[in-house]
N, C-alpha and C positions, 0 to 999 in steps of 0.2 A: 068352226069346231065340229068334231065328230061327237054325236050324242049317243051314248051307250045306255043299255038297260040291262037289268039282271036281278037276281034274287038278293035279298038283304044280307049283308055281311057284318052287321053289328049284333053281337051276341046279347043275350039277356043281361049279362053283367055290365053291358055298356062298352065292352072292349071291341074296338073295330078290328075285324078279322081280315086277313090278306084277301085281296080281290084279284090281283094280277100276278101272284107268284106262279111261276111255271110258264108265263107268257112274256111278261116284260123283264123278268129276272128269274134266276133259278129258284125252284121250290125247295130243293134239298139244302139243308143248312150248311153242310160242308162246302158244297159247290158255291153257294151264295157268298159265304165269307171269303172263300178263295178268290172269287171274282172281284169283290170289292178291294181286297188287299192287293191283288195284282194291279188293278187300275191305279190305286193310290201309290204303289211303289214306282210306277212309271209316270207319275204326274209331274207337271211343271213345278219346279222348286218354288217355295214361297218367298215373298218379300219379308222383311224383318218385322213389319208392323202388324198389329192385330186388326183383322177386318171387322167392320161393323155389319156389313151387308154383303151377301154373295148373290149372284144370278147364276143358275145352273139349270140344265135341260132335264126333261122328264120323259124321254123316249125309252124304248127298250135298251137294255144295257149293251147289247151287241152293236147298237148304233151310236148311242150317246154316253155310254158309261165312262169312257176316258175323259170326255170333256167335263162331265159332272165331277169326276175325281180331281181334275185340275182345279176346279173351284174349291172343293173341300180341303185340298192339300194346303191352300193358302191360310186356312184357319187352324190347322192341326198344330198342336203344341201350345195353344192358348187355352185359357180356362173359360169355359162357358157354362153357366147354370142352366140355360134354356136355349133351345134352337127353335125359332119361329119359322114354320114352313108355310109359305103363302102359295096355295095351289090355285089353279084356274078351273072353272066349271066346264066340264065336258059332257055332263050327263043329264042335267035338269034344265031344259031350255028356258023355262019360265022363271027361274030363280034370278033375282036381280040384286040381292044384297050381299052380305058377307056372312058365311056360316062358320062358327067355331065349334069344334067337337068338344062336348062337355063330359064325355065318358072318361074312365080312368086311364085309357091309353089305346095305342094301336099295337096289334100283334103282327110280326113278320116271322118268317122261318127262323130268324135268329132270336126270337123271344119277344116279350112285350117291352115297349118303350113307353114310359109313363108320361101322361099329360100334366102340365103345370096348371092344375085346376084353379088355383088362386088367381093366376093371371087371366084365365078364361073368365072367371066371375067378374073381375075388375073391368075387363073389356066389355062384357055384356052390359054392365051397369053404366058404362061411360058413353056408349054409342048406340043409338036406337036402330041403326041400320044393321047391327050385328045381332044375329040370332043363332039358334041351333036348329038346323034343318037336316034331320037324319038322312033323307034321301040324297042330299047333295054329297054326302061322304061315302055312301054305301059302295059305289062302284068307281069312285074317282081315283085315278092312278097318279095324278100330278103331285099329290102329297106322298102317297105310299112309296113310290120308287126312290125317294130321298132317304127314307128311314134306315135302310141297311147301311148307307154311308154314315149316317149320324151314329148308329149303334157301334160301328167299328171305330170311327174317328173320335167320337165324344161319348164313351160308354157311360159316363156318370150324368150326362145332361138329360133334362126333361125336354119334352117337345110342346109346342103351342101350334096346333094345326088349324089353319083357316083356309076356306075356299072362297074366292072372290067371284061373284056371279057375273059381273059385267065390267068392262074396262071404262066405265063412265068416269071421266076425269074428276068430277066433283066428289063422287063417292070415294074414289081411290085416294084423293088428297085428304079428305076428312078422316078416313080410316087410317091412313099413314100417320097423320098427326096424332090421333088418339093412341095408336099403337106405340109410337115413340114415347108418349107421356107415361103409359103404364109400364114401359120397359126402362125408364130412366134410372131406376135404382137397382137394376138387374145386370148381371154379366150375360148379355144376350147376343146371339148371332141371328140375323134375319136372312132367310134364304127365299128368294123369289124364284119360283119354279116356272121356267119358260123355255120353250123351243123358239126358234126364229122362223124364217120363211117356210111356207108349206107349198111344195109341189112345182116350183119352177125348175128349169134345167140347171145343170151344175154351175156354169159360169154366171148365170143370172142370179142364182142364190148367193154366190159369194159377194157380188156387187150389192145386192139388197141387204144382206146380213151385216156386212161391215159398215154400211151406212147407218143401220139401226143401232149396232153396238156403239158406234161413235156418238150417236145422239144420246144414248142412255148414260154414257160416262160423264156427260156434261151436267147431269142432275137438273135439267131444265124441262119440266113436263110440257110447257107450252111449245118449246122447240121440238120435243118428241112428237107432239101432235102434228106439227107441220111436216116433219120428216116422214112420218108414217103415211099421212094423207098424200103427200107428193109421190111416194113410191107406189101406192095403190092406184094412182092415176096414170102411171106410165104405160099401163096396158101390157105389162110383162106376161107372156104366156104362162099359164098354169099357176100364177101367184095368187093364192087364196088368202093369205095373211102374211104380215111381216113379223108378227110376234104372237105365237100361240101361248099366251101368258102375259098379255099386255097389262091386264089388271094387276096381277102381282108385281110386275115391274114398276108400274106407276106408284103403287102403294109403298113399295120398298124405296123408291127414289124420294118420296116425300118423307118417309121415316128417317132415311139417311140424312137428309138435310136438317131435320129437327134434332138429330143426334150429333150434328156438327161435322158430318162428313165433308171433306173438301176435295178429295181425290178419287177418281174412278179409273180403274185399270182393266184393260182387256187382257185376260190371262191366257186364253186359248180359243181357237175356233176350228171347227170342221163341219162338214155336212155329211149326210148319209152316203153320198157318192164317194166319200173318202174311205169308207169302211170296206171290209172284205166281202160284204154281202150286198153292197149298195148298187142301185141303178142310177146312173148319172143323168138320165133323161127326165127324172122326176124325183126331186130330193127334198129333204127337210134339213134346216140349218140348226146348229147348236153352238152356243157361245158360253164361255165362263168369264164372269166379271167379278171384281172385288172393289169395295169402297172403304176408304180409310178416313180417320179424322186428323191425319197429318200427311205431310208430303212424303211420298215413297218413290222409289225408282220403279216407274211403270213401264219401262222398256221391256217388252215380252220376249225379245230374242228370236232366233230363227226357227224355233220349233212350233210357234203358235199358229202359223198359217201354212196351208198346203204349198209345197214348193212348185215353182213354175216349170221345172224340168230342165234338162240339159240337152242341147242339140247333138252332143257327141255320139258317134256310132263306133267308137274304138272298142276293141275287145275289153272285157272286164278283167281287172286284176284278180289275183287269187284272193285277196282280202275282200274285194267286192263280191266275188262269187260266194265266198264263205258267209258273208252277211246275208245274202239272199237265201242260201240254204238253211241258215240258222233261223231266219224269219219264217220260212215255210214250215220247218219242224215245230217251232214254238207256236205257230198258229194252230196246228193240229193238236198239239199237247194242251194248249189253253182251252180249246173247245172241248176236249175230252174231260178236262178237270173242272171247267166252270160254265160250259155252254155259252161262252162268250169268245171274243177274238181280240187280239191286240190291234191297236191303230198304228198304221205305218207312219213313222216319223223318226227323225234323227238320222236318216240315211244321208250319205254323201250325194252331191248333186248328180253325179253320173247315174245313180240308181233311181232318179226321178224321171229319166227319159221315158218317152212313150214308145212301147214296143210290145208286139205280140209275144206270148209265152205259153209253153206247155209245162205242166208239172207231172212227173211220172213217179209212181211208187212201185217198188219191187220188193218181194219177200222171197228169200231163198232162191234168188235168181229168176223168179217168175213175176210176171205183171200182177200188180195188186190194185192198180188204179191209174188212170191217165186222163186228164181233162185239160183243155187249153182255151185260150182266148186269142184269136188270130189277129184282131184289129189293133193297130198301134194308136189307141185312143185313150189309154190310161197309163199312169206312171208305173214303171216296172215293179217297184217295191210293193205298191198296192196290189197289183194284179197277181203277183206271186203268192201273197197271202190268201187271196180269194181262190185261186186255182188249187192251192194246196188243200184247202177245205173241200172244194168240189171233188178232187181226186180221192180224198179220204172217205168222204161221206155220201157223195151223190153220183158215183159212177155205177150205172145200173147193171153192169156186168158182175159186180162184186158186192158182198155185204159191207156195211160200214166198218171202217177200221176200229179196232178196240184198243184200249190202253195197254193190254197185255202184249200187243203186237209191236208196239213202238220201237222196242230195242231191236227188232228183227227187220225193220223197214229201212230200205235204202231210198233216198230221195234224189231224183235227177231233175234238173231244170234245163229247158231248151228255149233259147231266145230265137225268135223268128225274124228272118229278113222279110221285106215286102213280097207279096205274091207277084209272080210273073206268068201271064197266060201263055200257054204253048199250044202248038197246032195238033199235037198228037202224042201218043205214048212213046214214040221213038225219041222224042226230045228229052225224056226223063233219064237222068243218069243215076243208076242204082247206087245207093250208099252215099251219094252227095245231095240228092234232091229229096225234099219232102214233097208230097203230092196231095192236092185237093181235087176231087172229082165232084162235079155238080151237074145234075140232070133232072128234069121234071120236078123241080122243087125239092129235090133230095140232094144231100151231099155227104161226103165222108172224106177224112183226111188221115194220112199216115206221116209220121215223122221220118226223116231220112234213114234212121237206123233200123226201122221195122223190117224192111225187105231183107236187109243183110242178116239180121238176127233170126228171121224165119227161113232163110235160105231160098227165098223166092226169086224167080226170074221176072222179067218185066210183065209178061202176060199173067203170071200167077198173082203178082201184086195188084194188077188192075182188076182181076176177078175178085180178089179179096176186098178191094175198095167197093165194088158193086154190092157184094154181100153186106158189107158194113152199112152202105147207104140204103139197103132194102130194094135194090134194083135187080132185074133179071140178069142171069149170066150173059156175058158178052155185050151188055148194054153200053159199055164204055167205047165200043168201036165206032158208033155213029151218033152224032148229035150231042155228045157229052162235052162239057167245058172242062179243061184241064189246066191247073195252075201248079207251078213249082215254087219252092222256096228253100232256103238253106237255114241251118241252125248253128248256134253256138251253144253246145251242150256241155254240162258238167254235173257231176254227182258228188255225194259226200265222200266217197272213197276215191274219186278221181277228179280233183279240182282242176287239173290241167295247168298250163303255164300261167 
């Protein structure tokens, strides 16, 4: 776990103030509510039954917000008096028990959500390991990030916030049983706040996380111990933990059993490498689960796992091109409105193929941003969303795009063929070939249409590539590596055949 420190955020009134607003989620109320509602609108549809327990992640919304929304969507439409949020201790290394917040509530940018103090008092009286340790709550994000979802999804519910200091199986089992006992006469929803694997590579994370999720759904804490231990002994590079929230998950499993849960369902899964801003070399996993006291249809359908991709290289249809352009635009608009981004899913198989891509923005016929990803190592639909954000907000040649400009922007997407090394500039066909120049650790690239649009001949294009790479004039003539590629390009006004 990462241990954080900071100034106290519990006011004299006892109301716990926001600690991670503006970093884990938007600090502006309108942006925050819009972000939560957008994620809930795109969430996995619920089963018919009323969940007793959810497991949902606690990372920044741009990474895990959609998976958290998938979990909460399963419980929306049902009546809950109180939502128990079981957080995990990231901030006070020496704390080993369970801390419940005794103050009147937690505040978020959406307002204050009231604590069910009667339940807090009953739990304090029933279990000696339960205390109120203010320092444990002051900077802890694993409870806080769930509250805006609760405020939107269950506006009348109170909360019962508890932070579990250690994943000790005996402590978690005892606390889970006591929690179930004090909740037995309440319409309660328990939420275990937990991310999954931390820091393995993308494919290793998927393997680890699906194994962990499968073990949790079986409601067998002993089996979970074996599974987690076995995974940590595999020596998977970068794997620091299989469940950052193991304590909350263990306690929730025990409470679920006591509340007569019989079915566990994996609702959805993704990791940070599936997001528009994620790095696949080092990821964090996120899963949404739900537990029920009756048999339900637990088949999650095709949307809950990342798609394996499609080997086809056929040109895209007009409908497929339109889907990518729409996703590029919605990614920019979502970020402007909510400081978050949509998760790519629901696309047809051909749009999950791995291919390099550039996204270009134009305004009044002039370049407004252009950034690409040359390597065919990520699904097309995912990388289009990421490059749209990069072109809009991180092209150093231009200021970030504003909301007022969106109606004036034209988006173009260029799909890249594999790179082919050529012996010299004479091998480049202007208007057909894109060009990558590489020398002395520097490189620059132009799409095929750039030379034609600028009216350059071959030498002028090569000189412009040198300038772009920060190389001296004429440096392309000796010792430079040159690569060509072709593109399949389409824009909002010109979808093509």
